[in-house]
KEDRENDREN-322449 format. One line per field, with one value per residue (C-alpha): z, x, y. Coordinates in Angstrom, 1 decimal, always signed. Layout:
# residues N
w: Z,...
u: X,...
v: Y,...
//
This chain:
# residues 110
w: +67.3,+65.3,+62.1,+59.1,+58.2,+54.5,+52.7,+49.2,+48.1,+47.2,+43.5,+41.5,+40.0,+36.3,+33.7,+31.8,+28.5,+25.3,+22.2,+19.9,+16.9,+13.7,+11.3,+8.0,+5.1,+1.4,-1.7,-4.7,-7.7,-7.8,-10.3,-9.7,-8.1,-9.1,-5.6,-3.0,-0.3,-1.6,-4.0,-5.5,-5.2,-6.9,-5.0,-7.4,-6.2,-7.3,-5.8,-6.4,-8.1,-5.7,-8.3,-10.9,-8.8,-11.3,-10.0,-11.2,-11.1,-8.7,-7.7,-4.9,-5.2,-2.0,-1.2,+0.5,+2.5,+1.3,+3.5,+1.6,-1.9,-2.4,-4.7,-8.4,-11.1,-11.7,-8.5,-6.5,-2.9,+0.5,+2.5,+6.0,+7.7,+9.9,+11.5,+9.2,+7.7,+5.6,+4.3,+2.0,+3.3,+5.8,+4.5,+4.7,+2.6,+4.4,+1.6,-2.1,-3.0,-6.6,-8.9,-12.0,-15.5,-15.5,-19.0,-19.8,-21.9,-24.8,-26.3,-30.0,-31.4,-34.2
u: -0.1,-1.6,-0.1,-2.4,-2.1,-2.9,-2.1,-1.9,+1.3,+1.0,+0.4,+0.2,-3.2,-3.1,-4.6,-7.5,-6.5,-7.5,-8.1,-5.1,-5.2,-6.0,-3.1,-3.5,-4.5,-4.5,-5.5,-3.2,-1.9,+1.3,+3.7,+6.7,+7.2,+10.9,+12.3,+12.0,+9.4,+9.2,+6.6,+6.3,+2.6,+1.1,-1.7,-3.6,-5.8,-7.3,-6.2,-7.5,-5.1,-4.4,-4.7,-7.1,-9.4,-9.4,-8.9,-5.6,-4.5,-1.7,+0.0,+2.3,+4.7,+5.2,+7.6,+5.6,+6.7,+5.1,+6.3,+4.8,+5.3,+1.5,+1.0,+1.9,+2.2,-1.2,-2.9,-5.0,-3.8,-4.6,-1.5,-1.1,+1.5,+4.0,+7.4,+10.3,+11.7,+14.4,+15.3,+12.3,+9.9,+7.3,+4.2,+3.1,+0.7,-2.6,-4.4,-4.8,-8.1,-8.3,-6.0,-4.9,-4.0,-0.3,+1.0,+4.4,+6.5,+8.0,+11.1,+11.4,+14.9,+15.5
v: -8.4,-11.2,-12.4,-13.1,-16.8,-17.1,-20.4,-18.9,-17.1,-13.5,-12.9,-9.7,-9.1,-9.9,-7.7,-9.1,-10.8,-9.1,-11.2,-11.3,-9.0,-10.9,-10.9,-9.1,-11.4,-10.8,-12.7,-12.7,-14.8,-16.8,-15.2,-17.3,-20.8,-21.4,-21.3,-24.0,-23.1,-19.5,-18.0,-14.6,-13.4,-10.4,-8.6,-6.3,-3.4,-0.1,+3.2,+6.7,+9.1,+12.0,+14.7,+13.4,+11.3,+8.4,+4.9,+3.5,-0.2,-0.9,-4.1,-5.3,-8.2,-10.1,-13.0,-15.8,-18.8,-22.1,-24.8,-27.8,-26.3,-26.6,-23.6,-23.5,-20.8,-19.1,-20.2,-17.8,-18.0,-16.4,-15.2,-13.8,-11.7,-13.5,-13.0,-12.2,-15.5,-13.9,-10.5,-10.3,-12.9,-11.6,-13.5,-17.2,-19.2,-19.8,-21.8,-22.2,-20.5,-21.6,-23.7,-21.8,-22.9,-23.5,-22.7,-24.1,-21.8,-23.6,-22.1,-22.3,-22.5,-20.0
//
């Protein structure tokens, strides 16, 4: 009875790697930049009305993590899904697509 003498340790065969699924990205406009490292981004889209068939404007407000505080009010930004960072933040800023016109609101005393 001869023993097999193999120098390599026994390993389980590994399944072939599949490319990682790309994360969902969206483009929206910064609505609020008052919090540190957090932005409120509005993503607008058109959806067909289920009964009347007319396209209706809809919008989604997302809380976005902006690590470097790059974006400002009115900027068009690209955001991507990520792990939950807080109770409401599940998106992160990828890049600022276009700088917007930041309009300062001036309160007039009556």
